[in-house]
C-alpha positions as CSV (number, residue, x, y, z in Angstrom):
1,M,0.0,0.0,0.0
2,T,1.3,3.4,-1.0
3,A,0.4,6.5,1.1
4,V,-0.4,9.3,-1.2
5,L,-1.2,13.0,-0.5
6,V,-3.1,14.8,-3.2
7,T,-3.9,18.5,-3.1
8,G,-6.8,20.2,-4.9
9,C,-9.2,17.2,-4.8
10,S,-12.6,19.0,-4.9
11,S,-12.8,18.6,-8.7
12,G,-11.0,17.9,-11.9
13,I,-7.6,16.2,-12.0
14,G,-7.2,16.1,-8.3
15,L,-10.6,14.4,-7.7
16,E,-9.9,11.8,-10.4
17,T,-6.4,11.2,-9.1
18,A,-7.6,10.6,-5.5
19,L,-10.2,8.1,-6.7
20,A,-7.7,6.4,-9.0
21,F,-5.2,5.8,-6.1
22,A,-8.1,4.7,-3.8
23,R,-9.3,2.1,-6.3
24,R,-5.9,0.4,-6.0
25,G,-6.2,0.2,-2.3
26,D,-3.7,2.9,-1.5
27,R,-4.1,5.1,1.5
28,V,-5.2,8.4,0.0
29,H,-5.1,11.8,1.8
30,A,-7.4,13.8,-0.6
31,C,-6.9,17.4,0.5
32,V,-9.5,20.2,-0.1
33,R,-9.6,23.8,1.0
34,R,-13.2,23.8,2.3
35,A,-15.3,21.0,3.7
36,D,-18.3,21.9,1.5
37,S,-16.1,21.5,-1.6
38,A,-15.6,17.8,-0.9
39,E,-19.2,16.8,-1.6
40,E,-18.6,15.4,-5.1
41,L,-15.4,13.6,-4.1
42,L,-17.1,11.9,-1.1
43,R,-20.3,11.1,-3.2
44,R,-18.2,9.3,-5.8
45,A,-16.0,7.5,-3.3
46,H,-19.1,6.3,-1.4
47,A,-20.7,5.1,-4.6
48,E,-17.6,3.0,-5.3
49,G,-17.1,1.8,-1.7
50,L,-13.8,3.6,-1.5
51,T,-12.1,4.9,1.7
52,L,-10.5,8.3,1.7
53,D,-9.0,10.6,4.3
54,V,-10.1,14.2,3.4
55,P,-8.0,16.7,5.3
56,L,-8.8,20.4,5.1
57,L,-5.7,22.2,3.7
58,D,-5.0,25.5,2.1
59,V,-1.8,25.5,0.1
60,T,-1.5,29.3,0.3
61,D,-1.3,29.2,4.1
62,D,1.9,28.1,5.9
63,A,0.1,27.2,9.2
64,S,-2.6,25.2,7.4
65,V,-0.1,23.2,5.5
66,T,2.1,22.5,8.5
67,A,-0.8,21.6,10.7
68,A,-2.5,19.3,8.2
69,V,0.6,17.4,7.1
70,T,1.9,17.0,10.6
71,A,-1.5,15.7,11.8
72,L,-2.0,13.2,9.0
73,Q,1.6,11.9,9.2
74,D,1.4,11.6,13.0
75,R,-1.8,9.6,12.7
76,H,-1.2,7.5,9.6
77,G,2.6,7.5,9.1
78,P,4.8,9.2,6.5
79,V,3.6,10.0,2.9
80,D,5.2,8.0,0.1
81,A,4.0,10.2,-2.7
82,L,3.0,13.9,-2.8
83,V,0.9,15.1,-5.8
84,N,0.9,18.9,-6.0
85,N,-2.2,19.4,-8.0
86,A,-4.0,22.4,-6.4
87,G,-4.0,25.3,-8.8
88,I,-6.0,28.3,-10.2
89,D,-6.0,30.3,-13.4
90,R,-6.6,34.0,-13.9
91,T,-6.4,35.9,-17.2
92,G,-5.5,39.5,-17.8
93,P,-3.0,41.7,-19.7
94,A,0.3,42.5,-18.1
95,E,-0.4,46.2,-17.9
96,T,-3.7,46.1,-16.1
97,M,-4.0,42.7,-14.3
98,P,-4.6,43.5,-10.6
99,L,-1.5,42.6,-8.7
100,D,-3.4,40.9,-6.0
101,Q,-4.7,38.5,-8.6
102,A,-1.3,37.9,-10.0
103,R,0.1,37.3,-6.5
104,L,-2.7,34.8,-5.8
105,L,-1.7,32.9,-8.9
106,M,1.9,32.6,-7.7
107,E,0.9,31.9,-4.1
108,T,-1.3,29.0,-5.2
109,N,0.5,27.6,-8.2
110,F,4.2,28.1,-7.2
111,W,4.5,28.7,-3.4
112,G,1.8,26.1,-2.7
113,P,3.8,23.2,-4.2
114,L,6.9,24.5,-2.5
115,R,5.1,24.6,0.9
116,M,3.8,21.1,0.4
117,S,7.2,19.7,-0.7
118,R,8.9,21.2,2.3
119,A,6.3,19.7,4.6
120,V,6.8,16.1,3.4
121,L,10.6,16.1,2.5
122,P,11.9,15.6,6.1
123,A,10.1,12.3,6.4
124,M,11.1,11.3,2.9
125,R,14.7,12.1,3.5
126,A,14.6,10.0,6.7
127,R,13.4,7.0,4.8
128,G,15.5,7.6,1.7
129,S,12.5,7.3,-0.6
130,G,9.6,9.2,-1.9
131,V,8.0,10.8,-5.0
132,I,6.9,14.4,-5.6
133,V,4.7,15.0,-8.6
134,N,4.1,18.6,-9.6
135,V,1.1,19.0,-11.9
136,S,2.2,21.9,-14.0
137,S,0.8,22.8,-17.4
138,L,1.8,22.9,-21.1
139,A,1.6,26.6,-20.6
140,G,4.8,26.5,-18.6
141,R,6.7,24.9,-21.5
142,T,5.4,26.7,-24.5
143,F,4.8,30.4,-25.5
144,A,2.5,32.4,-23.2
145,V,-0.8,33.4,-24.9
146,P,-2.0,37.0,-24.7
147,H,-3.5,37.7,-21.3
148,G,-2.1,34.4,-20.0
149,G,1.3,35.6,-19.0
150,F,0.8,35.3,-15.2
151,Y,-0.6,31.8,-15.3
152,A,2.2,30.7,-17.7
153,A,4.8,32.3,-15.4
154,S,3.5,30.5,-12.4
155,K,3.7,27.2,-14.2
156,A,7.1,27.9,-15.7
157,A,8.3,28.6,-12.2
158,V,7.0,25.2,-11.1
159,G,9.0,23.6,-13.9
160,A,12.2,25.4,-12.9
161,L,11.7,24.5,-9.2
162,S,11.1,20.9,-10.2
163,E,14.4,20.7,-12.0
164,A,16.4,22.2,-9.1
165,L,14.5,20.1,-6.5
166,S,15.1,16.9,-8.5
167,A,18.9,17.7,-8.6
168,E,18.9,18.2,-4.9
169,V,16.9,15.2,-3.7
170,R,17.6,12.5,-6.2
171,P,20.8,11.5,-4.5
172,L,18.7,11.0,-1.4
173,G,16.4,8.5,-3.1
174,I,13.6,10.9,-3.8
175,R,12.1,11.4,-7.3
176,V,10.5,14.6,-8.7
177,V,8.3,14.6,-11.7
178,C,6.7,17.7,-13.4
179,L,3.7,16.7,-15.4
180,E,2.6,19.2,-18.1
181,P,-1.1,18.6,-19.1
182,G,-2.6,20.1,-22.2
183,S,-6.3,20.9,-22.3
184,F,-8.4,19.0,-19.7
185,A,-11.9,19.6,-18.5
186,S,-10.9,21.0,-15.1
187,A,-12.3,23.7,-12.9
188,V,-9.0,25.5,-13.2
189,R,-9.8,26.4,-16.8
190,R,-13.5,27.2,-16.0
191,G,-12.3,29.8,-13.6
192,S,-9.8,31.4,-16.0
193,A,-11.8,34.5,-16.8
194,A,-11.9,35.9,-13.2
195,G,-8.7,38.0,-13.3
196,D,-9.2,41.5,-14.6
197,A,-12.7,42.9,-14.2
198,A,-11.9,46.0,-16.2
199,Q,-11.3,44.0,-19.3
200,Q,-14.4,41.9,-18.7
201,D,-16.8,44.8,-18.2
202,G,-15.6,46.6,-21.3
203,T,-14.0,49.5,-19.6
204,G,-10.3,48.5,-19.9
205,P,-8.0,49.3,-22.8
206,Y,-7.7,45.6,-23.7
207,A,-11.4,44.7,-23.2
208,A,-12.2,43.7,-26.8
209,D,-9.0,41.6,-27.0
210,H,-9.9,39.9,-23.7
211,V,-13.4,39.0,-24.9
212,W,-11.9,37.6,-28.2
213,L,-9.3,35.5,-26.3
214,T,-11.9,34.3,-23.8
215,R,-14.1,33.1,-26.7
216,F,-11.1,31.3,-28.2
217,L,-10.2,29.5,-24.9
218,A,-13.8,28.5,-24.5
219,R,-13.8,26.9,-28.0
220,V,-10.5,25.1,-27.2
221,A,-12.0,23.8,-23.9
222,Q,-14.9,22.2,-25.8
223,G,-12.4,19.6,-27.0
224,A,-10.7,19.1,-23.6
225,A,-9.8,15.6,-22.6
226,D,-11.3,13.8,-19.6
227,C,-9.5,14.4,-16.4
228,A,-9.4,10.7,-15.7
229,E,-6.7,10.5,-18.5
230,A,-4.5,13.0,-16.6
231,A,-5.1,11.1,-13.4
232,A,-3.9,7.9,-15.0
233,A,-0.7,9.8,-15.9
234,V,-0.2,10.9,-12.3
235,V,-0.6,7.3,-11.1
236,A,1.8,6.0,-13.7
237,S,4.4,8.7,-12.8
238,V,4.3,7.5,-9.2
239,D,4.8,3.9,-10.2
240,D,7.3,4.3,-12.9
241,A,10.8,5.3,-11.7
242,C,11.8,6.0,-15.3
243,T,9.2,8.8,-15.8
244,P,11.1,11.8,-17.3
245,L,11.3,14.9,-15.1
246,H,9.3,16.9,-17.7
247,T,6.4,14.7,-19.0
248,P,3.7,16.1,-21.3
249,V,0.2,14.7,-20.6
250,G,-2.4,14.4,-23.4
251,K,-2.2,14.1,-27.1
252,D,-2.5,17.9,-27.6
253,A,0.4,18.6,-25.3
254,E,2.7,16.1,-27.0
255,A,1.7,17.4,-30.5
256,A,2.2,21.0,-29.4
257,L,5.7,20.3,-28.2
258,R,6.6,18.6,-31.4
259,L,5.2,21.4,-33.6
260,L,6.9,24.2,-31.6
261,A,10.3,22.6,-31.5
262,G,12.8,25.1,-32.9
263,V,10.0,27.7,-33.5
264,S,10.7,31.3,-32.5
265,H,8.2,33.5,-30.8
266,E,8.1,35.7,-33.9
267,E,7.1,32.6,-35.9
268,W,4.6,31.4,-33.3
269,L,2.5,34.5,-32.7
270,P,1.0,34.9,-36.2
271,R,0.3,31.2,-36.2
272,F,-1.5,31.5,-32.9
273,V,-3.6,34.5,-34.0
274,A,-4.5,32.7,-37.3
275,Q,-5.7,29.6,-35.4
276,A,-7.7,31.7,-33.0
277,Q,-9.3,33.8,-35.8
278,S,-10.2,30.6,-37.7
279,L,-12.4,29.6,-34.7
280,V,-13.8,32.9,-33.3
281,G,-13.2,35.5,-36.0
282,P,-10.8,38.5,-36.5
283,R,-8.8,39.7,-33.6
284,P,-10.0,43.2,-32.6
285,T,-7.9,46.2,-33.4
286,P,-6.9,48.0,-30.2
287,P,-8.5,51.5,-29.9
288,L,-6.1,54.4,-30.2
289,P,-5.4,56.3,-27.0
290,G,-7.5,59.5,-27.0
């Protein structure tokens, strides 16, 4: 039996990952931020006769992380595998995105995995074994789309942290994997339009462009893969010691990395705009300052 701690289990990839591990008989600590957000997870676990531990844990809060991880390890023993899945998305242009929203992205998507890793690493070091899986995004490996710079930056930072952490802890018997999913039907993407209110209500200088981009992302999301596919990749990465540090997840992610190999930003941008325009119409011309 493997003891697995998964963050962000209220929906999407985290929920499916927790259930996938539980079906194998693993001890699963399926963390959620609020008790009321665990209803779907618990309903599905009950329907399948699965047993889950569901701790309350906020990855943006030092005290919450320390208390939850200490309590569950004191009660159930050390964690064999940590899956840093909790994440959020916010869109907005670099000039006008509220800094509190940008900071929240980094606090959740970057500092969250770091907090969690620090919480479990002492016990992993003591045993000389363990796996840390950081669920990043294809956005952290490819070019950042307009209005998506802050999200992409947070995921690129996770990739860089994963590389350094792997170099530091591999000699101690601990593996680190950075999974990079493409488009999956997760709540993270459904919340991606909540960043810059001025662009959404039409008063911001990039409002028309924001609407255009949001429409494009919505079209792309219609073809999103099932989160169970990503969950299977998480489970496989825990089991397979040969999983590469950077591992794309999903056919679209693998295809994108192949297509963009050796492509410059100057070559990519017109291709991106052309693809978006083929789906949602011409990109708006920005109004002149007046």
